[in-house]
Each structure stands twice: as structure tokens, then as C-alpha cells.
MARKEKE-123878 format. One record per residue (C-alpha): x, y, z; residue number from 1. Coordinates in pm, whole numbers. Each point is the difference from the previous one (the first is absolute). Layout:
residues N
<atom px="X" py="Y" pz="Z" i="NUM"/>
...
END
This chain:
residues 336
<atom px="-2371" py="-1299" pz="-8436" i="1"/>
<atom px="-187" py="-188" pz="273" i="2"/>
<atom px="-375" py="-39" pz="53" i="3"/>
<atom px="-139" py="-94" pz="341" i="4"/>
<atom px="-320" py="-192" pz="68" i="5"/>
<atom px="-180" py="-33" pz="334" i="6"/>
<atom px="-292" py="-230" pz="76" i="7"/>
<atom px="-170" py="-56" pz="335" i="8"/>
<atom px="-273" py="-252" pz="-72" i="9"/>
<atom px="-191" py="-154" pz="286" i="10"/>
<atom px="255" py="-271" pz="83" i="11"/>
<atom px="336" py="92" pz="-149" i="12"/>
<atom px="226" py="307" pz="16" i="13"/>
<atom px="203" py="42" pz="-321" i="14"/>
<atom px="250" py="245" pz="-144" i="15"/>
<atom px="192" py="-44" pz="-326" i="16"/>
<atom px="229" py="184" pz="-239" i="17"/>
<atom px="51" py="-47" pz="-375" i="18"/>
<atom px="238" py="171" pz="-240" i="19"/>
<atom px="-70" py="175" pz="-330" i="20"/>
<atom px="-5" py="-334" pz="-186" i="21"/>
<atom px="-244" py="-158" pz="244" i="22"/>
<atom px="258" py="-215" pz="174" i="23"/>
<atom px="-73" py="-66" pz="368" i="24"/>
<atom px="265" py="157" pz="223" i="25"/>
<atom px="-165" py="-69" pz="334" i="26"/>
<atom px="-307" py="-192" pz="111" i="27"/>
<atom px="-70" py="-10" pz="372" i="28"/>
<atom px="-322" py="-113" pz="165" i="29"/>
<atom px="-134" py="-151" pz="320" i="30"/>
<atom px="-330" py="-159" pz="97" i="31"/>
<atom px="-192" py="158" pz="284" i="32"/>
<atom px="-26" py="-218" pz="309" i="33"/>
<atom px="-340" py="-160" pz="59" i="34"/>
<atom px="-82" py="-185" pz="323" i="35"/>
<atom px="-34" py="-377" pz="-40" i="36"/>
<atom px="-366" py="-85" pz="-49" i="37"/>
<atom px="-94" py="345" pz="-133" i="38"/>
<atom px="-107" py="44" pz="-361" i="39"/>
<atom px="132" py="349" pz="-56" i="40"/>
<atom px="57" py="342" pz="152" i="41"/>
<atom px="-214" py="304" pz="71" i="42"/>
<atom px="90" py="294" pz="-222" i="43"/>
<atom px="128" py="199" pz="299" i="44"/>
<atom px="236" py="-287" pz="89" i="45"/>
<atom px="119" py="-33" pz="-360" i="46"/>
<atom px="70" py="373" pz="-25" i="47"/>
<atom px="196" py="-3" pz="325" i="48"/>
<atom px="208" py="-303" pz="-102" i="49"/>
<atom px="75" py="142" pz="-347" i="50"/>
<atom px="106" py="333" pz="150" i="51"/>
<atom px="241" py="-180" pz="234" i="52"/>
<atom px="152" py="-219" pz="-272" i="53"/>
<atom px="52" py="263" pz="-271" i="54"/>
<atom px="298" py="185" pz="159" i="55"/>
<atom px="193" py="-327" pz="44" i="56"/>
<atom px="-77" py="-115" pz="-356" i="57"/>
<atom px="95" py="339" pz="-143" i="58"/>
<atom px="330" py="-4" pz="189" i="59"/>
<atom px="73" py="-349" pz="-138" i="60"/>
<atom px="-68" py="120" pz="-355" i="61"/>
<atom px="257" py="278" pz="35" i="62"/>
<atom px="272" py="-268" pz="10" i="63"/>
<atom px="-73" py="-70" pz="-369" i="64"/>
<atom px="-74" py="344" pz="-150" i="65"/>
<atom px="117" py="359" pz="18" i="66"/>
<atom px="-302" py="203" pz="110" i="67"/>
<atom px="126" py="297" pz="-204" i="68"/>
<atom px="-60" py="-201" pz="-319" i="69"/>
<atom px="-374" py="-26" pz="65" i="70"/>
<atom px="-195" py="192" pz="-267" i="71"/>
<atom px="-358" py="-102" pz="86" i="72"/>
<atom px="-200" py="-179" pz="267" i="73"/>
<atom px="-314" py="-210" pz="-38" i="74"/>
<atom px="-240" py="-128" pz="264" i="75"/>
<atom px="-311" py="-215" pz="21" i="76"/>
<atom px="-265" py="223" pz="154" i="77"/>
<atom px="-313" py="-217" pz="-24" i="78"/>
<atom px="-114" py="-351" pz="-100" i="79"/>
<atom px="-151" py="83" pz="-342" i="80"/>
<atom px="1" py="291" pz="-243" i="81"/>
<atom px="-346" py="114" pz="103" i="82"/>
<atom px="-107" py="321" pz="172" i="83"/>
<atom px="-157" py="-174" pz="297" i="84"/>
<atom px="279" py="-257" pz="46" i="85"/>
<atom px="166" py="47" pz="338" i="86"/>
<atom px="188" py="-192" pz="272" i="87"/>
<atom px="178" py="179" pz="287" i="88"/>
<atom px="301" py="-235" pz="-6" i="89"/>
<atom px="121" py="162" pz="-325" i="90"/>
<atom px="40" py="334" pz="181" i="91"/>
<atom px="317" py="-130" pz="167" i="92"/>
<atom px="171" py="-28" pz="-340" i="93"/>
<atom px="-148" py="327" pz="-126" i="94"/>
<atom px="135" py="186" pz="303" i="95"/>
<atom px="356" py="-120" pz="-63" i="96"/>
<atom px="-29" py="64" pz="-375" i="97"/>
<atom px="-114" py="359" pz="55" i="98"/>
<atom px="288" py="72" pz="239" i="99"/>
<atom px="257" py="-147" pz="-239" i="100"/>
<atom px="-146" py="181" pz="-301" i="101"/>
<atom px="19" py="338" pz="173" i="102"/>
<atom px="342" py="-67" pz="154" i="103"/>
<atom px="156" py="-112" pz="-328" i="104"/>
<atom px="-204" py="245" pz="-212" i="105"/>
<atom px="-109" py="-273" pz="-242" i="106"/>
<atom px="-344" py="-87" pz="-145" i="107"/>
<atom px="-240" py="-223" pz="189" i="108"/>
<atom px="-225" py="-236" pz="-199" i="109"/>
<atom px="-300" py="-168" pz="159" i="110"/>
<atom px="-142" py="-334" pz="-112" i="111"/>
<atom px="-237" py="-267" pz="119" i="112"/>
<atom px="125" py="-322" pz="158" i="113"/>
<atom px="-169" py="-196" pz="-279" i="114"/>
<atom px="192" py="193" pz="-267" i="115"/>
<atom px="321" py="-94" pz="178" i="116"/>
<atom px="-95" py="-367" pz="-24" i="117"/>
<atom px="-63" py="38" pz="-373" i="118"/>
<atom px="328" py="179" pz="-64" i="119"/>
<atom px="206" py="-254" pz="197" i="120"/>
<atom px="-117" py="-276" pz="-235" i="121"/>
<atom px="-62" py="178" pz="-331" i="122"/>
<atom px="295" py="240" pz="-7" i="123"/>
<atom px="261" py="-254" pz="103" i="124"/>
<atom px="-86" py="-245" pz="-278" i="125"/>
<atom px="139" py="-32" pz="-350" i="126"/>
<atom px="-313" py="131" pz="-172" i="127"/>
<atom px="30" py="378" pz="-22" i="128"/>
<atom px="-346" py="74" pz="-148" i="129"/>
<atom px="-157" py="108" pz="327" i="130"/>
<atom px="-251" py="236" pz="-164" i="131"/>
<atom px="-221" py="-271" pz="-153" i="132"/>
<atom px="-300" py="-157" pz="173" i="133"/>
<atom px="87" py="-299" pz="217" i="134"/>
<atom px="-164" py="-184" pz="286" i="135"/>
<atom px="148" py="30" pz="348" i="136"/>
<atom px="-98" py="-251" pz="266" i="137"/>
<atom px="71" py="163" pz="336" i="138"/>
<atom px="4" py="-285" pz="251" i="139"/>
<atom px="106" py="121" pz="343" i="140"/>
<atom px="-90" py="-20" pz="367" i="141"/>
<atom px="-300" py="230" pz="-30" i="142"/>
<atom px="-64" py="12" pz="-375" i="143"/>
<atom px="-107" py="-242" pz="-271" i="144"/>
<atom px="-76" py="217" pz="-301" i="145"/>
<atom px="32" py="-54" pz="-373" i="146"/>
<atom px="64" py="329" pz="-174" i="147"/>
<atom px="23" py="127" pz="-355" i="148"/>
<atom px="327" py="184" pz="28" i="149"/>
<atom px="229" py="224" pz="-205" i="150"/>
<atom px="264" py="259" pz="79" i="151"/>
<atom px="-77" py="371" pz="-31" i="152"/>
<atom px="177" py="327" pz="83" i="153"/>
<atom px="-96" py="-26" pz="369" i="154"/>
<atom px="77" py="-367" pz="64" i="155"/>
<atom px="-254" py="-265" pz="-94" i="156"/>
<atom px="-360" py="33" pz="-107" i="157"/>
<atom px="-195" py="-293" pz="143" i="158"/>
<atom px="-360" py="-114" pz="-21" i="159"/>
<atom px="-132" py="-297" pz="197" i="160"/>
<atom px="-149" py="-264" pz="-231" i="161"/>
<atom px="-1" py="-304" pz="229" i="162"/>
<atom px="105" py="-148" pz="332" i="163"/>
<atom px="-150" py="-95" pz="333" i="164"/>
<atom px="-328" py="142" pz="128" i="165"/>
<atom px="83" py="-72" pz="364" i="166"/>
<atom px="331" py="-97" pz="162" i="167"/>
<atom px="329" py="-16" pz="-188" i="168"/>
<atom px="222" py="-301" pz="-71" i="169"/>
<atom px="250" py="140" pz="249" i="170"/>
<atom px="-265" py="25" pz="271" i="171"/>
<atom px="-112" py="-357" pz="-72" i="172"/>
<atom px="357" py="-129" pz="41" i="173"/>
<atom px="75" py="216" pz="303" i="174"/>
<atom px="-318" py="-90" pz="187" i="175"/>
<atom px="52" py="-371" pz="-63" i="176"/>
<atom px="368" py="19" pz="96" i="177"/>
<atom px="-59" py="200" pz="319" i="178"/>
<atom px="-275" py="-247" pz="99" i="179"/>
<atom px="261" py="-276" pz="-34" i="180"/>
<atom px="238" py="188" pz="231" i="181"/>
<atom px="235" py="164" pz="-253" i="182"/>
<atom px="117" py="361" pz="37" i="183"/>
<atom px="-161" py="276" pz="-207" i="184"/>
<atom px="41" py="40" pz="-295" i="185"/>
<atom px="-40" py="-373" pz="-45" i="186"/>
<atom px="6" py="-43" pz="-378" i="187"/>
<atom px="368" py="-98" pz="-11" i="188"/>
<atom px="-65" py="-288" pz="242" i="189"/>
<atom px="-295" py="-126" pz="-204" i="190"/>
<atom px="219" py="11" pz="-312" i="191"/>
<atom px="285" py="-183" pz="173" i="192"/>
<atom px="-236" py="-277" pz="110" i="193"/>
<atom px="-157" py="-22" pz="-347" i="194"/>
<atom px="345" py="-50" pz="-153" i="195"/>
<atom px="20" py="-334" pz="185" i="196"/>
<atom px="-294" py="-136" pz="-200" i="197"/>
<atom px="31" py="-136" pz="-354" i="198"/>
<atom px="-351" py="109" pz="-92" i="199"/>
<atom px="-140" py="-351" pz="-41" i="200"/>
<atom px="-289" py="-157" pz="195" i="201"/>
<atom px="-116" py="331" pz="148" i="202"/>
<atom px="-262" py="-27" pz="279" i="203"/>
<atom px="-257" py="218" pz="-184" i="204"/>
<atom px="-81" py="201" pz="310" i="205"/>
<atom px="-2" py="344" pz="-164" i="206"/>
<atom px="-327" py="43" pz="-194" i="207"/>
<atom px="-18" py="116" pz="-359" i="208"/>
<atom px="-47" py="373" pz="-52" i="209"/>
<atom px="-239" py="146" pz="-255" i="210"/>
<atom px="122" py="287" pz="-221" i="211"/>
<atom px="-238" py="254" pz="-151" i="212"/>
<atom px="153" py="242" pz="-253" i="213"/>
<atom px="338" py="-15" pz="175" i="214"/>
<atom px="-137" py="43" pz="355" i="215"/>
<atom px="-30" py="-258" pz="279" i="216"/>
<atom px="-55" py="-50" pz="375" i="217"/>
<atom px="231" py="-171" pz="250" i="218"/>
<atom px="-222" py="-15" pz="310" i="219"/>
<atom px="-100" py="-361" pz="-75" i="220"/>
<atom px="359" py="-132" pz="-8" i="221"/>
<atom px="79" py="210" pz="310" i="222"/>
<atom px="-277" py="-167" pz="201" i="223"/>
<atom px="118" py="-348" pz="-100" i="224"/>
<atom px="366" py="75" pz="71" i="225"/>
<atom px="-63" py="159" pz="340" i="226"/>
<atom px="-202" py="-306" pz="99" i="227"/>
<atom px="286" py="-224" pz="-115" i="228"/>
<atom px="255" py="212" pz="193" i="229"/>
<atom px="-206" py="-31" pz="319" i="230"/>
<atom px="-18" py="-378" pz="-26" i="231"/>
<atom px="369" py="-23" pz="-92" i="232"/>
<atom px="123" py="210" pz="293" i="233"/>
<atom px="-229" py="-179" pz="246" i="234"/>
<atom px="141" py="-334" pz="-111" i="235"/>
<atom px="364" py="100" pz="33" i="236"/>
<atom px="-39" py="211" pz="312" i="237"/>
<atom px="-146" py="-311" pz="162" i="238"/>
<atom px="285" py="-224" pz="-118" i="239"/>
<atom px="294" py="242" pz="34" i="240"/>
<atom px="105" py="120" pz="344" i="241"/>
<atom px="196" py="292" pz="-140" i="242"/>
<atom px="-297" py="148" pz="-184" i="243"/>
<atom px="247" py="149" pz="-251" i="244"/>
<atom px="-200" py="-40" pz="-318" i="245"/>
<atom px="272" py="158" pz="-213" i="246"/>
<atom px="199" py="-323" pz="49" i="247"/>
<atom px="-285" py="-231" pz="-105" i="248"/>
<atom px="19" py="-62" pz="-373" i="249"/>
<atom px="-208" py="-289" pz="-130" i="250"/>
<atom px="-52" py="-129" pz="-351" i="251"/>
<atom px="-374" py="62" pz="38" i="252"/>
<atom px="51" py="367" pz="82" i="253"/>
<atom px="254" py="41" pz="-283" i="254"/>
<atom px="-258" py="-140" pz="-244" i="255"/>
<atom px="-265" py="246" pz="123" i="256"/>
<atom px="242" py="290" pz="-36" i="257"/>
<atom px="83" py="-112" pz="-353" i="258"/>
<atom px="-370" py="-29" pz="-81" i="259"/>
<atom px="-63" py="360" pz="114" i="260"/>
<atom px="271" py="133" pz="-231" i="261"/>
<atom px="-121" py="-227" pz="-280" i="262"/>
<atom px="-347" py="156" pz="32" i="263"/>
<atom px="154" py="349" pz="-14" i="264"/>
<atom px="193" py="-94" pz="-315" i="265"/>
<atom px="-317" py="-139" pz="-157" i="266"/>
<atom px="-189" py="323" pz="69" i="267"/>
<atom px="281" py="212" pz="-140" i="268"/>
<atom px="20" py="-199" pz="-322" i="269"/>
<atom px="-376" py="-7" pz="-57" i="270"/>
<atom px="-20" py="374" pz="66" i="271"/>
<atom px="297" py="69" pz="-229" i="272"/>
<atom px="-152" py="-211" pz="-278" i="273"/>
<atom px="-324" py="197" pz="10" i="274"/>
<atom px="131" py="352" pz="64" i="275"/>
<atom px="291" py="-13" pz="-246" i="276"/>
<atom px="-254" py="-63" pz="-276" i="277"/>
<atom px="-253" py="248" pz="137" i="278"/>
<atom px="253" py="286" pz="5" i="279"/>
<atom px="234" py="-114" pz="-281" i="280"/>
<atom px="305" py="-26" pz="226" i="281"/>
<atom px="288" py="-228" pz="-96" i="282"/>
<atom px="191" py="28" pz="327" i="283"/>
<atom px="-105" py="-77" pz="358" i="284"/>
<atom px="233" py="124" pz="275" i="285"/>
<atom px="-4" py="-156" pz="347" i="286"/>
<atom px="82" py="234" pz="289" i="287"/>
<atom px="-41" py="1" pz="377" i="288"/>
<atom px="132" py="-224" pz="275" i="289"/>
<atom px="-220" py="-299" pz="-83" i="290"/>
<atom px="152" py="-10" pz="-349" i="291"/>
<atom px="343" py="-64" pz="153" i="292"/>
<atom px="-116" py="-351" pz="96" i="293"/>
<atom px="229" py="-257" pz="-159" i="294"/>
<atom px="-281" py="-256" pz="2" i="295"/>
<atom px="-242" py="238" pz="-175" i="296"/>
<atom px="257" py="77" pz="-270" i="297"/>
<atom px="68" py="-368" pz="-66" i="298"/>
<atom px="-368" py="-91" pz="-19" i="299"/>
<atom px="-83" py="287" pz="-237" i="300"/>
<atom px="300" py="-84" pz="-219" i="301"/>
<atom px="-113" py="-363" pz="-25" i="302"/>
<atom px="-363" py="86" pz="-80" i="303"/>
<atom px="30" py="312" pz="-213" i="304"/>
<atom px="117" py="-173" pz="-317" i="305"/>
<atom px="-32" py="163" pz="-339" i="306"/>
<atom px="-231" py="300" pz="25" i="307"/>
<atom px="-63" py="322" pz="-185" i="308"/>
<atom px="153" py="191" pz="292" i="309"/>
<atom px="312" py="-34" pz="208" i="310"/>
<atom px="26" py="6" pz="378" i="311"/>
<atom px="288" py="199" pz="147" i="312"/>
<atom px="123" py="-49" pz="356" i="313"/>
<atom px="265" py="237" pz="126" i="314"/>
<atom px="285" py="-78" pz="234" i="315"/>
<atom px="-160" py="-151" pz="315" i="316"/>
<atom px="176" py="264" pz="208" i="317"/>
<atom px="-177" py="273" pz="-199" i="318"/>
<atom px="-341" py="-161" pz="23" i="319"/>
<atom px="-58" py="92" pz="363" i="320"/>
<atom px="-14" py="348" pz="147" i="321"/>
<atom px="312" py="195" pz="-93" i="322"/>
<atom px="120" py="350" pz="-85" i="323"/>
<atom px="187" py="-97" pz="-318" i="324"/>
<atom px="-312" py="47" pz="-211" i="325"/>
<atom px="-51" py="345" pz="154" i="326"/>
<atom px="364" py="93" pz="-72" i="327"/>
<atom px="-36" py="-117" pz="-364" i="328"/>
<atom px="-320" py="203" pz="-38" i="329"/>
<atom px="183" py="302" pz="138" i="330"/>
<atom px="275" py="-45" pz="-256" i="331"/>
<atom px="-243" py="-32" pz="-293" i="332"/>
<atom px="-228" py="288" pz="97" i="333"/>
<atom px="285" py="233" pz="96" i="334"/>
<atom px="178" py="-60" pz="-331" i="335"/>
<atom px="-321" py="82" pz="-191" i="336"/>
END
């Protein structure tokens, strides 16, 4: 028996298949193209690009599975499991899912994108007690939320208990990276640069961030970093005839990139310390593309130490947008 998952988030088209034991049979995804210098896509553009990519991705998946073995289909239909949650880009995936469900005469299960992120990390780990209260830190391109989270008979019940009050970590990294001349999404480039720094003698450019009951603001660090990016690009555009900033890696920039991620790690640990006690949660799951950062994982591992709660990172590949979590949700809900 095969379960399909489809996810068309704002910047990645994904389709996946798992078997009855939850093993991944196929996982195919592609980023949407964003023009250099742009910081995202309009929803109409994202919908159009998803709709064009899905047929090719679906055809590629058929090399690995027999479509006649599909017993249920799942799709991400909105960002969060709330009545007023809506983004047009998810309609591209819903349209394909509805056609396949009717053609194959199999059930169609609808989930939120956020529930897919939770499932990809929680339901692929060794701990099988998914129905207890845990904390989920959803750190992605457009979201920095800390949620009290537990599985239920629809997917995942989530309540926001902390996170950013303005822009997300992903937006902070993307805006800084694009200002430096990197393609969007830029987080992977910031992480690669940060990996070149040993974490010592940091420049202390990124200001401290105050946390109040698990919530915080990032507009202050954004202002400082955008000012730094402007001065940095002006300096190297003046000295480099090519103007190709993606080739200009300096130790100073690597240290700033490391410092940004170090600040993120600090915020996550302080929030986890407070909220795990506040809500009696002994496990904190890290999901979303920002949590795939190798530098972030190393810093948190070095600073977490012995605590009353454990921090669980999933496979880096499953941290970003993907349809595996949606396929696993489909399997669990359909079997119930």
C-alpha cells in the first residue's frame, strides 16, 4: 500500500510516496525560480510555477512506484490549521490531488503545511509517543513560531506560545543574503559562510534581543544587518571589477554570518528553557528550513548541555519544505 503526499509551499514544489511502514519510496522536489535580487514571488507567480512543475515531478515519481498501489492521497491546502489560513499557491497541489483522488477512487486527506513540517520531524524519529505535549519550533522562510504541539486524529493540534512578533528568522537571513548579492532563498549561503568561522572573536555587530514570555522582535537586528550589507557591497563593488559578490568571501563576513546564527541559537535556547517549564514539555522539536542549518545545529548542541528537556533535530533534508511529512500524515490518518 502506497500513500502519496503533495505540498506546494511558496518556494518549493514537492511530491512524495511512503509505504505502509512509513518508508520513503520517492521524494521529488524543486525550488521555484526567483529572479536574482528579488526577495520572493507574488502568489500568482508561485501558483503558475507550481502548476507547471507538478506534471514533471509526478511523472518522475512514477518511475519508483506503481500508481495502482496508491490507497490514499494527502495534500497541504493552507499554511496553518486555522479557518482563515489561506495562500493561493497551495491550490496548485490541491488541484492535482483532487484529480488523482477521483481518478484512482481513493480517499483525499487535507492538512496544513505546518502539520507536514511537524510530521516530517516527529514521525520519522525513534520516539513513537506522538500524542503527548511537546514544543515545536517552526523556523522557516516566512515563519518563526514556537508551538505547543501534539498529534490528534486530524493531524496535529498546535497552539502558538512564542516566536517572533515581526519578521521571521528566514526573512532576516534572506533579506541580508539578497542584499549581499546572493540568490533567493539565501539562508544556505549564509550558513555556508558561517561554517568558515570558528566562533571565536566575533565582531559583536548583531545586537542582543530581548525575550518576553517566549516572544521577541527581529527588526533591530535587521536594521543593523542591512546597514552592514550596504557598506560591505559598496566596498567590494568599488574594489572588484566583476561585481560578482557571490565570489567574495571574507573572514569578516563569515564572522558576521556566524554571529547571526549564534544569536538565533541563543534565542531558541532561552525560549526553550522558559517554555518547556511553562508547559511541562520534555521534548523540543526543530522544524523548518532554518533548522537544517549545520551551524545552528552545532551551536545548539554545544550550548544546550544537561537540561530537563531534549532538543530533537530531524534529518536536514526533512527540515525544509517537503511532501514526506504530508505523505506520513496521510498514512497515519488513513489507517485510523
